[in-house]
C-alpha positions in Angstrom: 118.5 117.0 103.1 115.7 114.7 102.1 117.7 112.3 99.8 118.3 109.7 102.6 114.5 109.3 103.1 113.6 108.7 99.5 113.1 105.2 98.1 115.8 103.4 96.2 115.8 100.7 93.5 118.2 97.9 94.1 120.0 95.9 91.4 118.1 93.1 89.9 118.8 89.6 91.1 117.7 85.9 90.8 114.8 83.9 92.0 114.4 83.2 95.8 112.8 79.7 95.4 109.2 81.1 95.0 109.1 82.7 98.4 108.6 86.4 99.1 112.1 87.3 100.3 115.2 89.3 100.0 118.6 87.6 99.7 121.8 89.5 100.6 124.5 87.4 99.1 128.3 87.7 99.9 128.2 91.4 100.6 131.4 93.1 101.4 132.6 96.7 101.7 136.1 98.2 101.8 137.4 101.7 102.5 140.7 101.8 100.6 142.6 98.9 102.0 140.5 98.7 105.1 137.9 95.9 105.1 134.7 97.1 106.8 133.0 93.8 106.5 133.0 90.8 104.2 131.0 87.6 103.3 127.6 88.8 104.7 124.8 86.5 103.7 121.3 87.1 104.9 117.9 85.7 103.9 115.0 88.1 104.9 111.4 86.8 104.5 108.5 89.1 104.0 106.5 89.5 107.2 109.6 89.2 109.3 111.7 91.6 111.3 115.4 90.9 111.2 117.5 92.8 113.7 121.2 93.4 113.3 123.2 93.9 116.6 126.9 94.2 117.3 129.6 96.5 118.7 130.4 100.0 117.4 132.3 99.7 114.2 130.9 96.3 113.3 129.7 97.5 109.9 125.9 97.5 110.7 125.0 100.9 109.3 127.5 100.5 106.4 125.6 97.3 105.4 122.4 99.3 105.1 124.1 102.0 103.0 125.5 99.2 100.8 122.0 97.7 100.4 120.7 101.2 99.4 123.4 101.4 96.7 125.1 104.4 98.4 128.4 102.5 98.8 130.3 100.3 96.3 130.3 96.7 97.5 130.8 93.1 96.5 127.9 90.6 96.4 124.4 90.7 95.1 120.9 91.6 96.3 118.1 89.3 95.1 114.4 89.8 95.6 111.3 87.9 94.6 107.7 88.4 95.5 105.3 85.8 96.9 104.0 84.8 93.5 107.3 84.8 91.8 106.3 87.5 89.3 108.2 90.5 90.6 111.9 89.7 90.8 114.7 92.1 91.3 114.5 95.9 91.8 112.7 95.9 95.2 111.3 99.2 96.5 113.4 100.0 99.6 112.2 102.4 102.3 114.8 103.8 104.7 114.5 105.6 108.1 117.8 107.1 109.3 118.9 107.5 112.9 118.3 111.2 112.8 117.5 114.0 110.3 119.8 117.1 110.3 117.8 120.3 109.8 117.5 123.8 111.1 115.2 123.6 114.1 114.3 127.2 113.8 113.1 126.7 110.2 109.3 127.2 109.6 109.3 123.9 107.6 106.3 121.8 108.5 105.6 118.1 108.3 103.4 118.8 105.3 106.2 120.8 103.7 108.7 117.9 103.9 106.1 115.5 102.4 105.5 117.9 99.5 109.3 118.2 98.9 109.6 114.4 98.8 106.5 113.5 96.9 106.3 116.2 94.2 108.6 116.6 91.3 107.8 120.3 91.2 109.2 123.0 93.5 107.3 123.1 96.8 106.0 126.7 96.1 104.4 125.5 92.9 102.7 122.4 94.5 99.1 122.2 95.6 99.0 121.2 99.2 95.3 120.5 98.9 95.8 117.7 96.3 98.5 116.0 98.4 97.0 116.4 101.8 94.7 113.3 101.8 97.7 111.2 100.7 99.9 112.6 103.4 97.2 112.1 106.1 96.8 108.5 105.0 100.5 107.8 105.5 100.7 109.7 108.8 97.7 107.7 110.0 99.7 104.5 109.5 102.2 105.7 112.1 99.6 107.4 114.4 100.9 110.8 113.5 98.1 112.4 111.4 97.7 115.2 114.1 101.3 116.3 113.3 100.6 117.3 109.7 100.9 121.1 110.2 103.4 121.0 113.0 106.9 122.5 112.5 109.7 119.9 112.3 111.6 121.8 115.0 108.6 121.5 117.3 108.5 117.7 117.1 109.8 115.4 119.8 112.4 112.8 118.8 109.8 110.1 118.7 107.3 112.2 116.7 110.0 113.1 114.1 111.0 109.4 113.7 107.4 108.4 113.1 107.1 111.2 110.4 110.3 109.8 108.7 108.8 106.3 108.9 105.6 107.6 107.2 107.8 109.1 104.4 109.5 105.7 104.0 106.1 104.1 103.5 105.3 106.1 100.3 105.4 104.1 98.1 104.9 101.0 100.2 108.4 99.3 100.2 109.2 95.6 99.7 112.1 96.0 102.1 112.1 98.6 105.0 115.5 99.5 106.5 115.6 101.1 109.9 119.0 102.4 111.2 118.8 102.8 114.9 115.5 104.7 114.4 114.7 105.3 118.1 118.2 106.2 119.4 117.7 109.0 121.9 113.9 108.6 122.0 112.2 108.2 125.4 110.8 104.8 126.5 107.2 105.6 125.5 108.3 106.8 122.1 110.4 103.6 121.6 107.6 101.3 122.6 105.1 103.1 120.3 107.6 103.0 117.3 108.1 99.3 117.7 104.4 98.6 118.1 103.8 100.5 114.8 106.6 98.5 113.0 105.1 95.2 114.3 101.7 96.2 112.9 103.3 97.1 109.5 105.1 93.8 109.4 101.9 91.9 110.1 99.5 93.9 107.9 101.7 94.8 104.9 103.8 91.6 104.9 107.0 93.6 104.3 110.5 92.5 105.1 112.1 94.7 107.7 115.8 95.0 108.5 116.6 96.9 111.7 119.9 98.0 113.2 119.5 98.5 117.0 121.5 98.5 120.3 118.3 98.0 122.3 118.6 94.3 123.1 115.4 94.2 125.1 113.2 95.5 122.4 115.0 93.3 119.8 114.4 90.2 121.9 110.7 91.1 122.2 110.0 92.1 118.5 112.5 90.5 116.2 111.9 87.2 114.4 115.6 86.8 113.4 118.7 88.3 115.0 122.1 88.8 113.3 125.2 89.4 115.4 127.6 91.2 113.2 131.3 92.2 113.7 133.1 92.7 110.4 130.9 89.9 109.1 128.1 87.7 110.4 129.1 85.9 113.7 125.7 84.4 114.7 122.3 84.3 112.9 119.2 82.8 114.4 116.2 83.3 116.6 116.6 85.9 119.4 116.9 83.2 122.0 119.6 81.4 120.0 121.7 84.5 119.4 121.3 85.9 122.9 122.4 82.6 124.5 125.5 82.4 122.3 128.8 82.9 124.0 130.0 85.3 121.4 127.0 87.6 122.1 127.6 87.5 125.8 131.3 88.3 125.3 130.7 91.3 123.0 128.0 92.9 125.2 129.6 92.0 128.5 126.6 90.1 129.8 127.5 86.8 131.6 123.8 85.7 131.7 121.3 86.7 129.0 117.8 85.1 129.4 114.6 85.6 127.5 112.0 86.9 130.0 108.4 87.9 129.2 109.5 91.5 128.7 112.6 90.6 126.6 116.0 90.1 128.2 116.2 88.9 131.8 
């Protein structure tokens, strides 16, 4: 149940011209003879949030799974840090859209951290030794007060912040967010995006987000990618939302960039 939250190591790649960045080069995925997407090329700088938007079935979540190495794919993933010393094998954190678990289970937030962070069975672990570490990561997402709460007693927004805290241990070079606030109320969505924005600024990490919430994407993303079986448009939020292909796909004849996002 916890495998999707754990960190992954991607295949080593080449230099990214001395900048801290992740390059996704010519990615493609097929299911038998069906082509899910092809020729996806993205350049994600550290300290930036890149949002992927598109219709259902466009291949957005499949792209994240390919980056994680969970699906066979064509193309290469290249990473280099700001000093050009750490190339290839980026640490990747991942937050899924939801976590399937038995809501009646007594499993607590502390229990799930112990299961993910320790190589020993949970019943043999010392909660005391791990508790300061868990509190530190929960504090990053404004959730330290949830450490002893049952998972089944968490709201949707609280659970997603806990999953985000898990994805930050160890601190990733690339953070993947797959519709992380789908079904979360407005306040929970706003808080989640505020935390992600703080992480982007303080930790200088590259963030790749799949989202259907165009208003929050417009407000928080540095780069937006419109995807439908491949990359259709790639640019700033204003450039992508004003493109005719975006308007056609989302059925919005007029998309503007107001102070609160789309107008």
